[in-house]
C-alpha positions as CSV (number, residue, x, y, z in Angstrom):
1,X,171.6,56.1,126.7
2,X,168.5,57.2,125.2
3,X,168.3,57.3,121.3
4,X,168.5,60.8,120.0
5,X,165.9,59.9,117.0
6,X,163.2,61.5,119.5
7,X,164.5,64.9,118.8
8,X,163.0,65.4,115.5
9,X,159.9,63.6,116.6
10,X,159.5,66.1,119.3
11,X,160.6,68.9,117.2
12,X,157.9,68.2,114.5
13,X,155.3,67.6,117.3
14,X,156.1,71.0,118.6
15,X,155.9,72.6,115.0
16,X,152.6,71.0,114.6
17,X,151.2,72.4,117.7
18,X,152.5,75.9,116.8
19,X,150.7,75.4,113.4
20,X,147.4,74.4,115.0
21,X,147.6,77.2,117.6
22,X,148.1,79.7,114.8
23,X,145.4,78.5,112.5
24,X,143.1,78.8,115.7
25,X,144.2,82.2,116.7
26,X,141.6,84.9,117.4
27,X,142.2,88.6,117.4
28,X,140.1,90.2,119.8
29,X,138.9,93.9,119.2
30,X,137.2,95.6,121.9
31,X,134.6,98.5,120.7
32,X,131.4,99.7,121.9
33,X,128.0,98.2,121.1
34,X,126.7,100.1,117.8
35,X,126.4,99.7,114.2
36,X,129.7,100.5,113.1
37,X,131.1,97.5,115.4
38,X,129.0,95.4,113.1
39,X,130.3,96.6,110.1
40,X,133.9,96.1,111.2
41,X,132.8,92.4,112.1
42,X,131.6,91.9,108.8
43,X,134.6,93.7,106.9
44,X,137.0,91.4,109.1
45,X,135.7,88.2,107.3
46,X,138.3,89.4,104.5
47,X,141.0,89.3,106.8
48,X,140.2,86.0,108.2
49,X,139.9,84.8,104.3
50,X,143.5,86.2,103.6
51,X,145.3,85.1,107.0
52,X,143.3,82.3,108.6
53,X,143.1,84.3,111.7
54,X,139.5,84.8,112.9
55,X,138.6,88.3,114.4
56,X,136.2,89.0,117.1
57,X,134.6,92.3,117.6
58,X,133.7,92.3,121.3
59,X,130.9,94.8,121.6
60,X,130.5,96.4,124.9
61,X,127.4,98.7,125.8
62,X,128.1,102.3,125.8
63,X,127.2,102.9,129.3
64,X,129.9,100.4,130.5
65,X,132.5,100.7,127.6
66,X,135.1,102.9,129.3
67,X,134.8,101.3,132.7
68,X,135.1,97.8,131.4
69,X,138.4,98.9,129.2
70,X,139.6,100.7,132.3
71,X,139.2,97.7,134.6
72,X,141.0,95.4,132.2
73,X,144.0,97.9,131.9
74,X,144.3,98.2,135.7
75,X,144.4,94.3,136.0
76,X,146.8,94.2,132.9
77,X,144.3,91.9,131.1
78,X,145.0,90.5,127.8
79,X,141.5,89.9,126.8
80,X,141.5,92.6,124.1
81,X,144.3,93.0,121.5
82,X,142.9,96.0,120.0
83,X,140.8,98.7,121.7
84,X,138.9,101.4,119.8
85,X,138.6,104.1,122.2
86,X,137.6,107.7,122.2
87,X,140.1,110.1,121.3
88,X,140.2,111.7,124.9
89,X,141.6,108.6,125.9
90,X,144.8,108.9,124.3
91,X,146.5,110.9,126.9
92,X,145.6,108.8,129.8
93,X,146.3,105.4,128.0
94,X,149.7,106.4,126.4
95,X,151.1,107.8,129.9
96,X,149.6,105.2,131.6
97,X,151.5,102.6,129.6
98,X,148.2,100.7,128.3
99,X,148.7,101.7,124.5
100,X,151.5,100.5,122.5
101,X,153.5,103.2,121.1
102,X,153.4,102.8,117.2
103,X,155.2,105.8,115.9
104,X,158.1,103.8,114.4
105,X,155.6,101.2,113.0
106,X,153.3,103.8,111.3
107,X,156.3,105.3,109.8
108,X,157.3,102.0,108.1
109,X,154.1,100.5,107.4
110,X,151.4,103.1,107.0
111,X,151.0,106.1,104.3
112,X,150.2,108.7,106.7
113,X,149.9,111.1,103.8
114,X,147.1,109.1,102.8
115,X,145.0,109.7,105.8
116,X,143.2,113.0,106.7
117,X,145.5,115.1,108.9
118,X,143.1,116.0,111.6
119,X,142.1,112.5,112.0
120,X,145.4,111.4,112.5
121,X,145.9,114.5,115.0
122,X,142.7,113.6,117.0
123,X,142.8,110.0,117.1
124,X,146.4,108.7,117.0
125,X,149.0,111.6,118.0
126,X,149.9,112.4,121.7
127,X,151.2,115.0,122.6
128,X,149.6,117.0,120.1
129,X,151.9,118.3,117.5
130,X,154.6,115.8,118.5
131,X,154.1,113.2,115.8
132,X,154.1,110.6,118.4
133,X,151.6,108.1,117.5
134,X,149.5,105.5,119.4
135,X,146.6,104.4,117.3
136,X,145.3,104.7,113.8
137,X,141.7,106.4,112.9
138,X,139.0,103.7,113.0
139,X,135.7,105.6,112.7
140,X,136.0,109.3,112.1
141,X,132.8,110.8,113.3
142,X,131.1,114.2,113.4
143,X,128.0,116.2,114.7
144,X,125.6,116.7,111.9
145,X,122.0,117.4,111.7
146,X,118.9,115.5,110.1
147,X,115.7,117.4,109.3
148,X,112.2,116.8,108.0
149,X,112.4,117.8,104.1
150,X,108.4,117.4,104.1
151,X,108.3,120.4,106.7
152,X,111.2,122.6,105.1
153,X,109.7,122.2,101.5
154,X,106.2,122.8,102.2
155,X,105.0,125.9,100.1
156,X,103.0,127.3,103.1
157,X,105.6,126.8,105.6
158,X,108.2,128.6,103.2
159,X,106.1,131.6,103.0
160,X,105.2,131.8,106.4
161,X,108.8,131.8,107.6
162,X,109.8,134.4,105.1
163,X,106.9,136.6,106.1
164,X,108.2,136.5,109.8
165,X,111.9,136.3,109.3
166,X,112.6,138.2,106.0
167,X,114.4,135.6,104.2
168,X,114.1,131.9,102.6
169,X,113.5,129.1,104.7
170,X,116.4,126.5,104.0
171,X,118.8,124.4,106.0
172,X,120.5,126.6,108.3
173,X,124.0,127.8,107.6
174,X,124.5,130.0,110.6
175,X,123.7,129.8,114.2
176,X,121.3,132.6,113.8
177,X,119.6,130.8,111.0
178,X,119.5,127.7,113.3
179,X,117.7,129.8,116.1
180,X,115.2,131.4,113.7
181,X,114.2,127.9,112.2
182,X,114.1,126.3,115.6
183,X,111.7,129.1,116.7
184,X,109.6,128.8,113.6
185,X,108.8,125.0,114.1
186,X,108.2,125.3,118.0
187,X,104.7,124.5,118.0
188,X,103.8,122.7,121.5
189,X,102.9,120.3,122.6
190,X,103.1,118.2,119.4
191,X,106.3,119.6,117.4
192,X,109.2,121.6,118.6
193,X,112.1,123.3,116.5
194,X,115.2,121.3,117.4
195,X,116.5,118.4,119.5
196,X,120.5,118.9,120.5
197,X,122.7,117.7,123.3
198,X,122.0,119.0,126.8
199,X,122.7,115.7,129.0
200,X,125.5,116.0,131.8
201,X,126.2,112.4,131.2
202,X,129.8,111.5,129.9
203,X,130.2,114.2,127.0
204,X,127.0,114.9,126.1
205,X,126.4,118.9,126.4
206,X,130.2,119.4,126.0
207,X,130.1,118.1,122.5
208,X,127.1,120.0,121.8
209,X,128.0,123.3,123.0
210,X,131.7,123.3,122.2
211,X,131.3,123.7,118.7
212,X,129.1,126.7,119.4
213,X,131.7,128.4,121.7
214,X,134.5,127.9,119.3
215,X,132.3,129.3,116.2
216,X,131.5,132.4,118.8
217,X,135.2,132.9,119.2
218,X,135.7,131.1,122.6
219,X,138.0,128.5,123.5
220,X,139.0,126.2,126.2
221,X,142.3,127.9,126.7
222,X,146.0,128.2,125.3
223,X,147.2,124.8,124.2
224,X,150.8,125.9,124.8
225,X,150.6,127.4,128.5
226,X,147.2,125.7,129.6
227,X,146.1,129.0,131.0
228,X,142.2,129.1,130.8
229,X,141.1,132.3,132.5
230,X,140.1,134.8,129.8
231,X,139.7,132.1,127.1
232,X,136.7,129.8,128.3
233,X,135.1,132.8,130.2
234,X,135.7,135.5,127.8
235,X,132.6,137.8,126.3
236,X,132.7,135.2,123.3
237,X,132.0,132.3,125.4
238,X,129.4,133.9,127.3
239,X,127.4,135.1,124.3
240,X,127.6,131.4,122.9
241,X,126.4,129.8,126.1
242,X,123.5,132.2,126.5
243,X,122.7,131.5,123.0
244,X,122.8,127.7,123.6
245,X,120.8,128.0,126.4
246,X,118.1,129.8,124.5
247,X,117.6,126.6,122.2
248,X,116.0,124.9,125.3
249,X,112.8,127.0,124.6
250,X,112.6,125.3,121.4
251,X,113.2,121.8,122.3
252,X,111.0,119.0,123.8
253,X,110.2,119.3,127.7
254,X,112.5,116.5,128.3
255,X,115.5,117.9,126.4
256,X,117.8,118.7,129.3
257,X,118.3,114.9,129.2
258,X,119.1,114.6,125.4
259,X,122.3,113.2,124.3
260,X,122.7,111.0,120.9
261,X,120.1,108.4,121.7
262,X,117.4,110.7,122.8
263,X,117.7,113.3,119.8
264,X,117.5,110.4,117.4
265,X,114.4,109.1,119.3
266,X,112.8,112.8,119.2
267,X,113.2,113.0,115.5
268,X,112.0,109.6,114.8
269,X,108.8,110.2,117.2
270,X,108.1,113.5,115.1
271,X,108.6,115.6,117.9
272,X,111.1,117.9,116.2
273,X,112.0,119.5,112.8
274,X,115.7,119.2,113.2
275,X,117.9,117.0,115.4
276,X,121.9,116.9,115.7
277,X,123.5,113.5,116.1
278,X,126.5,111.7,115.3
279,X,126.6,110.9,111.8
280,X,127.4,107.3,112.9
281,X,123.9,107.0,114.4
282,X,122.0,108.4,111.5
283,X,121.1,105.5,109.7
284,X,118.4,105.1,112.1
285,X,116.7,107.9,110.5
286,X,116.8,106.7,107.1
287,X,116.1,103.1,108.2
288,X,112.3,102.2,107.4
289,X,112.1,99.7,110.4
290,X,113.4,102.0,112.8
291,X,111.8,105.3,111.4
292,X,108.8,104.1,109.4
293,X,107.0,107.5,109.4
294,X,110.0,109.9,108.2
295,X,112.8,107.9,106.9
296,X,111.8,109.0,103.3
297,X,111.3,112.6,104.5
298,X,114.8,113.0,105.9
299,X,117.5,115.3,104.8
300,X,120.9,116.3,106.1
301,X,123.2,119.2,106.8
302,X,126.3,120.2,108.4
303,X,126.6,121.9,111.7
304,X,126.2,125.9,111.2
305,X,129.0,128.4,111.3
306,X,129.4,131.2,113.9
307,X,130.0,134.7,113.8
308,X,133.6,134.2,114.4
309,X,134.5,131.1,112.6
310,X,133.2,127.5,111.7
311,X,133.9,124.5,114.1
312,X,132.4,121.0,114.7
313,X,133.0,118.6,117.4
314,X,134.8,115.6,116.1
315,X,133.6,112.4,117.3
316,X,134.8,108.5,116.4
317,X,137.6,106.7,118.0
318,X,141.0,105.2,117.2
319,X,142.4,101.7,117.0
320,X,145.2,101.0,119.5
321,X,147.0,98.0,120.5
322,X,146.8,97.1,124.1
323,X,150.3,96.6,126.0
324,X,149.0,93.6,127.6
325,X,148.1,91.6,124.3
326,X,150.1,88.7,123.4
327,X,149.2,89.0,119.8
328,X,150.7,92.4,119.0
329,X,152.2,91.5,115.8
330,X,148.9,90.2,114.6
331,X,147.2,93.4,115.7
332,X,149.6,95.2,113.8
333,X,149.0,93.2,110.5
334,X,145.2,93.8,111.0
335,X,145.8,97.6,111.3
336,X,148.1,97.7,108.3
337,X,145.3,95.7,106.4
338,X,142.5,97.8,107.7
339,X,144.1,101.1,106.5
340,X,144.5,100.1,102.8
341,X,142.7,102.1,100.3
342,X,140.5,98.8,98.9
343,X,139.9,98.0,102.6
344,X,138.7,101.6,103.2
345,X,136.5,101.4,100.2
346,X,134.7,98.5,101.5
347,X,134.5,99.9,104.9
348,X,132.8,103.0,103.5
349,X,130.2,100.8,101.5
350,X,129.2,98.9,104.9
351,X,128.6,102.2,106.5
352,X,131.9,103.1,108.0
353,X,133.4,106.6,108.2
354,X,136.8,106.4,106.4
355,X,139.7,108.7,107.4
356,X,141.4,108.0,103.9
357,X,141.4,111.3,101.8
358,X,140.9,109.7,98.6
359,X,138.0,107.3,99.6
360,X,136.4,110.2,101.4
361,X,136.2,112.3,98.2
362,X,135.4,109.3,96.1
363,X,131.7,108.7,94.6
364,X,132.0,105.4,96.4
365,X,131.9,107.2,99.7
366,X,130.0,110.1,98.8
367,X,126.9,107.9,97.4
368,X,127.1,105.1,100.0
369,X,124.5,106.9,102.2
370,X,122.1,109.9,102.0
371,X,124.4,111.7,104.8
372,X,127.8,111.0,103.7
373,X,128.2,114.0,101.5
374,X,127.2,116.1,104.7
375,X,129.7,114.0,106.6
376,X,132.4,114.8,104.1
377,X,131.8,118.4,104.0
378,X,132.2,118.6,107.8
379,X,135.6,117.4,107.7
380,X,137.6,120.8,107.3
381,X,135.9,122.1,110.5
382,X,136.6,119.4,112.9
383,X,138.0,120.1,116.4
384,X,138.4,118.2,119.7
385,X,138.4,118.4,123.3
386,X,141.5,118.4,125.6
387,X,143.2,114.9,124.8
388,X,145.3,114.8,128.0
389,X,145.5,112.6,130.9
390,X,143.4,114.9,132.9
391,X,140.5,115.0,130.3
392,X,137.9,113.3,132.6
393,X,138.3,115.6,135.2
394,X,137.9,118.6,133.0
395,X,135.0,117.1,131.1
396,X,133.1,116.4,134.4
397,X,133.6,120.1,135.3
398,X,132.2,121.3,131.8
399,X,129.2,118.6,132.0
400,X,128.1,119.7,135.4
401,X,128.4,123.6,134.7
402,X,127.2,123.8,131.2
403,X,124.1,121.5,132.2
404,X,123.4,123.6,135.1
405,X,122.9,126.7,132.8
406,X,120.5,124.7,130.7
407,X,118.3,123.7,133.8
408,X,118.5,127.2,135.1
409,X,120.4,126.4,138.3
410,X,123.4,128.7,137.3
411,X,124.0,131.8,135.1
412,X,126.0,131.5,132.1
413,X,128.8,133.9,133.7
414,X,129.0,131.9,136.8
415,X,129.2,128.7,135.0
416,X,132.0,129.8,132.7
417,X,133.8,131.5,135.7
418,X,133.5,128.3,137.8
419,X,135.1,126.1,134.9
420,X,138.0,128.6,134.3
421,X,138.8,128.4,137.9
422,X,138.5,124.7,138.1
423,X,140.2,123.7,135.2
424,X,143.4,125.9,136.3
425,X,143.3,124.1,139.7
426,X,143.2,120.9,137.7
427,X,146.1,121.9,135.4
428,X,148.0,123.4,138.6
429,X,147.8,119.9,140.4
430,X,148.8,118.1,137.5
431,X,152.1,120.2,137.2
432,X,151.3,122.0,134.0
433,X,152.1,125.5,135.5
434,X,155.7,124.0,137.2
435,X,158.7,126.1,136.1
């Protein structure tokens, strides 16, 4: 008979292997390839010091980011433990079983009251209003504007503007003022008034136009009944789209292709007096290496208000746990660590945009960059696109039709009526109208 002395030896060997495996464990976080991912990699070094667990931020180029994540989910890959995905993904990835439901865990481990409410709604909650959570806010973003202070503050420019429009030249607070300033600084071929989103790629023109539509009184539809006709194609939406189309006259010739990269490039090249962009990309405007001519001449302001309200497109992403991860507990530990106030303060100092209410209004955050004050001022006005499983179909319809208006192949009314009809067809096919 074999001696039982081997049992403790084997136990110790197995225990030793487990210790080695834990010490060598790496948490893999998938995100897009941009500066905030670099900030998160730097921030995560503190988590590694505290836990001994390495964190790798896997950066995927923006054009292929969603496709690569979707392919991984289809194959039930455990390549990523945490996915930092767009708010619109919540519906499809929760219903599809790709995200871990976090409602109970968040209730026990996260002080939800410390997080800005609209951020939890946009980046964590599905269905909206349900208090069911599938993520924590990671990078909260919004559309904002950068402008040329040297032009706006020039006494001759100020006098000429006042002579023409009858009021002082300042950063625009309303869409009427944005239009006037855009027109005033349009001096082809060297200078134009504005660079904004017109591109039909992904969610480009939608993110640019929807905030105008909301601020003019239009909407995507009734969030309770999913009825669209009479909302997205009402008179207010029509006025908003005709307004947005006019801005193309005050933009560089290649503006129909503009999204965040192109608007930033146009600004850095000195082509425009103002440019809209996500705040997360605005470090490029004040970086001397990226913007040698205008980095020290750049100011910032929030998106203007309209005749019937003030709304701004929310950007950014939530931090979710992949259902196929083998390190879900470690992922939860990381997320609990990330949302703590001291960690969020450091996140802000590195350049991240925090959802933490106290940090958001603190001097630490407000003075961290030249544009953080404008970002913080944008928070009360943030609103989102449909965050339901059918969002991609809905978005594609908007992108195609709104861009068609900008390039002149469709009238504003025709485009809005088309969107209303197609959106209701999508909702009908998905069963939203079933009794």
